[in-house]
C-alpha positions in Angstrom: -13.5 6.6 -56.4 -11.9 3.2 -57.6 -8.3 3.7 -56.9 -7.4 3.0 -52.8 -5.2 6.1 -51.2 -2.3 3.7 -51.4 -2.9 3.5 -55.1 -3.3 7.0 -56.3 0.0 8.0 -54.4 2.1 5.5 -55.2 1.1 5.8 -58.6 1.1 9.8 -59.3 4.7 8.7 -56.8 6.0 6.8 -59.7 5.0 8.9 -62.6 6.8 12.2 -62.3 10.3 12.4 -61.7 10.4 15.2 -59.0 12.6 14.7 -55.8 13.5 16.1 -53.4 17.6 16.6 -52.5 17.5 13.8 -50.0 20.7 11.6 -50.7 19.0 9.3 -48.7 15.4 8.4 -47.4 15.4 8.2 -44.0 12.4 5.2 -42.5 13.6 5.1 -39.3 14.9 7.8 -36.9 17.5 5.4 -35.4 21.1 5.6 -37.5 21.5 1.6 -37.9 20.8 -1.2 -36.0 20.5 -5.2 -35.7 17.7 -6.4 -34.2 17.1 -10.4 -33.8 13.4 -11.6 -33.1 11.9 -15.1 -31.7 8.2 -15.6 -33.7 5.3 -18.3 -31.8 2.7 -19.5 -34.1 0.3 -20.9 -32.4 -4.7 -21.4 -32.8 -7.2 -23.7 -34.2 -8.1 -24.6 -38.0 -10.3 -26.7 -39.3 -10.7 -28.8 -36.0 -7.0 -29.0 -35.7 -4.6 -27.3 -34.3 -1.1 -25.1 -35.5 1.6 -24.5 -33.5 5.2 -22.9 -35.3 8.0 -21.0 -34.1 11.0 -18.9 -36.1 13.7 -16.6 -36.0 14.1 -13.2 -37.5 16.7 -10.7 -38.2 16.7 -7.2 -39.3 20.1 -5.1 -40.5 19.2 -1.2 -41.0 22.3 1.1 -42.2 21.5 5.2 -43.2 18.4 5.4 -41.1 16.9 2.2 -42.7 18.0 3.8 -46.2 19.4 0.9 -46.1 17.8 -2.8 -44.8 17.5 -6.5 -44.7 15.2 -8.5 -43.1 15.7 -12.4 -42.9 13.7 -14.8 -41.5 13.5 -18.3 -41.0 9.9 -20.2 -39.7 8.9 -24.2 -39.1 5.0 -24.3 -38.9 3.0 -27.5 -37.7 -0.9 -27.7 -38.9 -2.4 -31.0 -37.1 -5.8 -32.2 -38.3 -8.2 -35.0 -37.5 -10.7 -35.6 -40.2 -13.2 -38.6 -40.1 -10.7 -40.4 -37.3 -7.7 -39.9 -39.4 -5.1 -37.8 -37.7 -2.5 -35.7 -40.1 0.5 -33.8 -39.7 1.9 -31.1 -42.1 4.7 -29.0 -41.1 5.6 -26.0 -43.3 9.1 -24.6 -43.7 9.8 -21.0 -44.5 12.6 -18.7 -45.6 11.7 -15.2 -46.4 14.9 -12.2 -47.1 13.9 -9.1 -48.1 16.0 -5.6 -48.9 15.2 -2.3 -49.0 17.5 0.2 -50.9 16.4 3.4 -50.9 13.3 3.0 -52.8 13.3 -0.7 -53.8 12.6 -3.7 -52.4 13.8 -7.0 -53.1 12.2 -10.1 -52.5 14.0 -13.6 -52.2 12.3 -17.0 -53.5 14.6 -19.4 -52.6 12.2 -22.3 -54.1 12.5 -19.9 -57.6 15.7 -19.2 -56.7 14.7 -15.7 -58.1 14.7 -12.2 -56.6 12.2 -9.5 -57.2 12.7 -6.3 -57.8 10.0 -3.5 -57.2 9.0 -0.3 -56.0 8.7 0.4 -52.5 6.2 1.9 -51.8 5.8 4.0 -48.3 10.0 4.7 -49.1 9.1 6.3 -52.5 6.3 8.5 -51.1 9.0 9.8 -48.9 11.4 11.0 -51.8 8.6 13.7 -53.4 7.7 14.7 -50.0 8.9 17.3 -47.3 8.9 14.6 -44.5 10.9 11.4 -43.6 9.4 8.1 -44.0 9.2 7.4 -41.1 6.4 10.4 -40.6 5.0 9.6 -44.2 4.0 6.0 -43.2 2.9 7.1 -40.0 0.3 9.4 -42.3 -0.6 6.6 -44.2 -1.1 4.0 -41.3 -3.6 6.6 -39.5 -5.4 7.6 -42.9 -5.9 3.6 -43.1 -7.5 4.0 -39.5 -5.0 3.2 -37.7 -4.3 4.4 -34.6 -1.7 4.9 -30.8 -3.4 2.8 -28.4 0.1 2.8 -25.6 3.5 3.0 -24.9 5.0 0.1 -23.3 9.0 -0.3 -22.6 10.3 -2.9 -24.8 13.7 -3.9 -23.9 14.2 -0.9 -22.3 13.2 0.7 -25.4 9.8 3.0 -24.6 7.2 1.3 -27.9 4.9 2.9 -29.1 1.5 1.0 -29.0 -0.6 1.1 -33.1 -3.1 -1.1 -33.9 -4.6 -1.6 -37.1 -7.1 -4.4 -38.4 -6.7 -6.7 -35.7 -2.7 -6.6 -35.8 -0.4 -4.1 -32.8 2.7 -3.7 -32.8 5.3 -1.8 -30.7 7.0 0.6 -32.3 10.5 2.6 -30.9 10.8 5.3 -33.6 10.3 3.3 -36.6 11.6 -0.4 -35.4 8.9 -2.4 -34.7 9.5 -4.6 -31.5 7.4 -6.3 -31.0 4.0 -7.2 -33.2 0.5 -9.4 -32.3 -1.7 -10.5 -35.5 -4.9 -13.0 -35.2 -6.5 -13.9 -37.9 -8.6 -17.0 -38.3 -8.2 -18.1 -35.2 -4.5 -18.2 -35.5 -1.8 -16.4 -33.3 1.2 -14.9 -34.3 3.7 -13.1 -31.2 7.1 -11.7 -33.0 9.2 -10.1 -29.6 12.4 -8.5 -30.2 15.2 -10.9 -28.2 18.0 -8.2 -28.1 18.6 -4.6 -29.6 21.6 -2.4 -30.8 21.6 0.4 -32.3 22.9 3.0 -33.3 26.2 0.5 -33.6 28.6 -0.5 -37.6 26.7 -2.8 -39.5 28.8 -4.6 -42.1 28.4 -4.6 -45.7 27.9 -8.5 -45.7 24.5 -8.0 -43.4 23.0 -6.8 -46.4 24.3 -9.3 -49.2 21.8 -11.2 -51.5 22.1 -15.2 -52.9 23.4 -14.6 -56.4 20.5 -15.6 -58.0 18.9 -13.7 -60.8 17.1 -10.3 -60.3 13.4 -9.6 -62.3 12.1 -6.6 -62.2 8.8 -6.2 -61.5 6.3 -3.2 -61.8 3.5 -1.8 -59.5 3.0 -1.9 -55.8 4.7 -5.6 -54.2 4.2 -6.9 -57.7 0.4 -5.5 -58.3 1.2 -4.4 -62.1 -0.5 -0.5 -62.3 -0.3 -0.6 -65.9 0.3 3.0 -68.2 -4.0 3.5 -68.2 -4.8 3.3 -65.0 -2.0 6.0 -64.1 -3.2 7.8 -66.3 -6.7 7.5 -64.6 -5.6 8.4 -61.4 -3.6 11.1 -62.4 -6.6 12.5 -64.0 -8.5 11.2 -60.7 -6.6 13.5 -58.8 -6.6 16.8 -61.1 -9.7 16.5 -60.6 -9.8 16.3 -57.4 -8.1 18.8 -56.6 -10.3 21.7 -57.2 -12.8 20.7 -55.3 -13.7 21.0 -51.6 -13.6 19.2 -48.6 -17.2 18.6 -48.6 -17.7 18.5 -52.7 -14.6 15.7 -52.8 -16.6 14.1 -49.2 -20.0 13.4 -51.3 -18.4 12.0 -54.3 -15.9 9.4 -52.4 -18.5 8.4 -49.6 -20.6 7.3 -53.2 -19.5 5.8 -54.4 -16.5 3.5 -51.7 -18.1 2.6 -48.7 -15.3 2.1 -46.8 -14.8 6.0 -46.6 -18.6 6.2 -46.1 -17.7 4.4 -42.1 -14.8 7.1 -41.8 -15.3 10.2 -39.2 -14.6 13.8 -40.5 -11.1 13.7 -39.4 -10.4 10.9 -41.2 -11.3 11.5 -44.6 -9.9 15.2 -43.8 -6.3 14.1 -43.0 -7.0 11.8 -46.7 -7.9 14.8 -48.5 -5.1 17.1 -47.1 -2.6 14.4 -48.1 -3.7 14.4 -52.0 -4.6 17.7 -52.2 -0.8 17.8 -51.9 0.3 15.0 -53.5 -1.6 16.3 -56.3 0.9 20.4 -56.2 3.5 18.4 -57.0 2.5 16.4 -59.3 1.7 19.2 -61.4 
C-alpha cells in the first residue's frame, strides 16, 4: 500500500464533508493556558560543535481549538577544518497559529503566512473523539509508546517516546521534550505555566502579511487523483478481514512488516472506522 496511514486519513477527512456537532475542537483537556519555555541546543557535527538557546511561548483557549506558538532561538555552529575555525550563527523566529482545522505558519523572511489543513484537528472533526484522543491514537499507531510519568512544575505528566523523541505531556499539553538527532540534542522545558485563565485576543494576532493557502498536509500537496486513489484503496480495505489486510500491507510495506499484531490491529480498526465515515 503506497499511502501512509496519515495521508489516507487526512485525505479522506478532507474530501468528505461530514462533521459532527462540535463547535470547537478540544485539542487539550485544559480550557486555556499560557506556557513559557526555554530551549537548549548542544552537540557535535563535522568535527565541530553546535550550541544554542531560545525561548518559546504557547497561548491557547477553548481547549486548544485556538492556539498560537511563537519561538525565538539562536544556534551557533563552530567548525574546524584544515586548521581554520569558522563560526556561524543562525537566528530563528517562527509563529504558528491553529484555528480549529486550519493552521497558519508565518514566514518572516518572505513576509507571508501559509494557511493549511491541520491533520490532527481535521481528524477529530470527523470522529467522536477529542483531538487529544485522536492524536494519541495516531501517535500509538505510528509506534509511539508511554514509558512513564514525571512531575513538571507540579503537574503529573505522561512521558511518551516516538522515534527517539521524548515528550512530557499534561492533559495534552507538552511541558518538556528531549530530542537527539545526528549528534545534536535539543531540550525544551516549561519555565512557567498558567492554566484555566483568560487569554486575551491580542496573544493570537498574526503579522499583517498576505495569506497564501496551500493544499495537503502541512504544505505537501495531495492531488485529486491521489485522493481518489486513497478513497478507492480504503473502500477495498473495508471489505477485508484483519488477516487479509495484514497479508496485503506487509507484502508491500517494509514498515508494516516491522509492526506486531497489536499495532497492526489498531491501524486496521482506525482505517475501518474512517472507511465507514467516508461512505
